[in-house]
C-alpha positions in Angstrom: 10.3 26.9 14.1 9.2 29.1 17.0 10.3 32.7 16.9 10.8 35.0 14.0 11.5 33.3 10.7 11.1 34.0 7.0 8.4 32.1 5.0 7.8 32.0 1.3 4.2 31.1 0.7 2.1 30.4 -2.4 -1.7 30.6 -2.3 -1.8 33.1 0.5 -4.8 34.9 -1.1 -7.5 32.5 0.0 -8.4 29.3 1.9 -5.6 27.3 3.6 -2.9 29.6 2.4 -4.6 32.7 3.7 -5.2 31.1 7.1 -1.5 30.0 7.3 -0.3 33.4 6.3 -2.4 35.2 8.9 -1.2 32.9 11.6 2.5 33.5 10.8 1.9 37.2 10.2 0.2 37.6 13.6 3.2 36.1 15.5 5.6 38.5 13.8 7.3 36.2 11.2 8.5 37.7 7.9 6.4 36.7 4.9 7.3 36.6 1.2 4.0 36.1 -0.5 3.9 34.8 -4.1 1.4 36.4 -6.5 0.5 35.6 -10.0 0.6 39.2 -11.2 1.3 42.8 -9.9 -2.4 43.4 -9.1 -2.6 40.4 -6.9 0.7 41.3 -5.3 -0.8 44.7 -4.4 -3.8 43.0 -2.8 -1.6 40.7 -0.7 0.6 43.6 0.4 -2.4 45.4 1.7 -3.8 42.4 3.5 -0.5 41.6 5.2 1.3 44.9 6.1 5.0 44.5 6.1 5.0 41.4 4.0 7.1 41.3 0.8 5.7 39.9 -2.5 7.1 37.9 -5.3 5.4 37.9 -8.7 5.4 35.0 -11.1 2.8 32.9 -12.9 2.7 29.3 -11.6 0.7 28.4 -14.7 3.8 29.2 -16.8 6.7 27.6 -14.8 9.1 28.0 -17.7 9.1 31.7 -17.1 9.5 31.8 -13.3 13.3 31.9 -13.5 13.1 35.0 -15.8 10.5 36.6 -13.5 12.5 36.0 -10.4 15.7 37.3 -12.0 14.1 40.8 -12.1 13.0 40.9 -8.5 14.9 40.8 -5.2 14.8 37.4 -3.6 15.0 36.8 0.2 18.4 36.1 1.4 17.1 33.8 4.1 14.3 31.3 3.8 13.3 29.2 6.8 10.3 27.6 5.1 8.8 27.3 1.6 5.1 26.6 1.8 3.5 25.3 -1.4 -0.2 25.9 -0.8 -1.5 27.2 -4.2 -3.4 24.8 -6.4 -6.0 24.5 -9.2 -8.6 21.9 -10.0 -10.5 21.0 -13.1 -12.7 17.9 -12.9 -13.8 15.7 -15.8 -13.6 12.2 -17.1 -10.5 11.1 -18.9 -12.4 11.0 -22.1 -13.3 14.7 -21.9 -10.2 16.4 -20.4 -8.1 18.2 -23.0 -4.3 18.6 -23.0 -4.8 22.2 -22.0 -6.5 21.2 -18.7 -3.9 18.5 -18.0 -1.0 21.0 -18.6 -2.6 23.7 -16.5 -3.1 21.5 -13.5 0.3 19.8 -13.8 2.0 23.1 -14.2 0.4 24.8 -11.2 0.2 21.9 -8.9 3.5 20.1 -9.7 6.0 21.7 -12.1 5.8 25.2 -10.5 6.4 23.8 -6.9 9.5 21.9 -8.2 10.8 25.1 -9.9 10.2 27.2 -6.8 11.9 24.7 -4.7 14.9 24.6 -7.0 15.2 28.4 -6.8 15.1 28.5 -3.0 17.1 25.4 -2.1 20.3 27.3 -1.4 18.6 29.5 1.2 16.8 26.6 2.6 20.0 24.6 3.0 21.7 27.5 4.7 18.9 27.9 7.2 18.3 24.2 7.6 14.8 25.1 6.7 11.5 23.3 5.8 9.7 22.6 2.6 6.0 21.9 3.1 3.6 20.8 0.4 -0.1 21.1 1.0 -1.2 18.1 -1.1 -4.7 16.6 -1.1 -6.5 13.3 -0.3 -6.4 13.0 -4.1 -2.6 12.7 -3.8 -3.2 9.3 -2.1 -6.2 7.9 -4.0 -7.7 8.9 -7.4 -11.5 8.8 -8.0 -13.6 9.1 -11.1 -13.4 12.5 -12.8 -10.3 13.5 -10.7 -7.6 12.0 -13.0 -5.7 15.2 -13.9 -5.8 16.7 -10.5 -5.0 13.5 -8.7 -2.1 12.9 -11.1 -0.7 16.3 -10.3 -1.0 15.5 -6.6 0.4 12.0 -6.8 3.3 13.6 -8.6 3.6 16.2 -5.8 3.9 13.3 -3.3 6.7 11.9 -5.4 8.5 15.2 -5.5 8.3 15.6 -1.8 9.5 12.0 -1.1 12.5 12.4 -3.4 13.3 15.8 -2.1 13.2 14.5 1.5 15.7 11.8 0.7 18.0 14.1 -1.2 18.0 16.9 1.3 18.0 15.1 4.7 21.7 15.3 4.9 21.5 19.0 4.4 19.2 19.4 7.4 16.2 20.4 5.2 12.9 18.9 6.5 10.1 18.0 4.0 6.5 17.6 4.9 3.4 16.6 2.9 0.0 17.5 4.3 -3.0 15.7 2.8 -6.2 17.6 3.7 -9.6 16.2 2.8 -12.3 18.5 1.6 -11.8 22.0 3.1 -14.2 24.9 3.1 -12.5 27.2 0.6 -13.1 28.9 -2.8 -11.6 25.8 -4.4 -14.2 23.6 -2.7 -16.9 25.9 -4.0 -15.6 25.4 -7.5 -15.5 21.6 -7.0 -19.1 21.5 -6.0 -20.1 23.6 -9.0 -18.3 21.2 -11.3 -19.9 18.3 -9.5 -23.4 19.9 -9.7 -23.8 19.6 -5.9 -25.0 22.1 -3.3 -22.2 23.5 -1.2 -22.4 23.6 2.6 -19.1 24.9 4.2 -20.1 23.5 7.6 -19.6 19.9 6.2 -16.0 20.4 5.5 -12.7 21.2 7.3 -12.2 24.8 8.4 -9.0 26.2 6.8 -7.9 27.2 10.3 -7.7 23.5 11.3 -5.4 22.7 8.4 -3.3 25.8 9.3 -2.9 24.4 12.7 -1.5 21.2 11.3 0.9 23.1 9.1 2.2 25.2 12.0 2.6 22.1 14.1 4.9 20.6 11.5 6.8 23.8 11.1 7.3 24.3 14.8 8.3 20.8 15.7 11.7 20.7 17.5 14.7 19.7 15.4 14.9 16.2 16.9 11.8 15.1 14.9 10.2 15.6 11.5 6.7 15.2 10.3 6.9 13.6 6.9 3.3 12.9 6.0 0.1 14.1 7.7 -3.4 13.3 6.7 -6.3 15.5 7.8 -9.9 14.5 7.3 -13.3 16.1 7.9 -14.4 15.4 11.5 -18.1 15.7 10.8 
């Protein structure tokens, strides 16, 4: 996807999403940055001059359609990048329905709803849907049940979407990063009661490189699944 394109991005405020957004912004592509509220949208607009914003709460996917109906949507979408996510660790015996719903809504249901909204533009552009998943989307460990379930579901969403939209020229990629040095990883370490050392984990820029590689691949090929692990 070399050259100017329009990308809709969730999670551009920190970590992997911020790294991806900066890389695309630096090369002159058009960005539409999702924000959970007007205050966050203002911050993103200041951080990425010229970018447009789109406000809607991923934690309440039932209201995304209503929120988007009151804002101008991009006429062209070359890629939809699902990078936002939340995590709340705990054993199955302790996790409440509220925690399950929050993680499933943000990590799975909202990406499905955003994809539904932008599929017409993606089909017209023969575009790309990319899901930043997680190693937890491939294997579930103790205390990670709700988060892993949301990410296993995200893999299923991506796989089904790929099979449905291949004939329309829409490419679908899942990227599965291991632990990445980001605010989310800081929270994970706090919940695990462990000391955090960013140097032990993947730099968000390295994951951004894999994302751009998938986006920029010539049309004769498609990256479907890409696993990234810490190299240290």
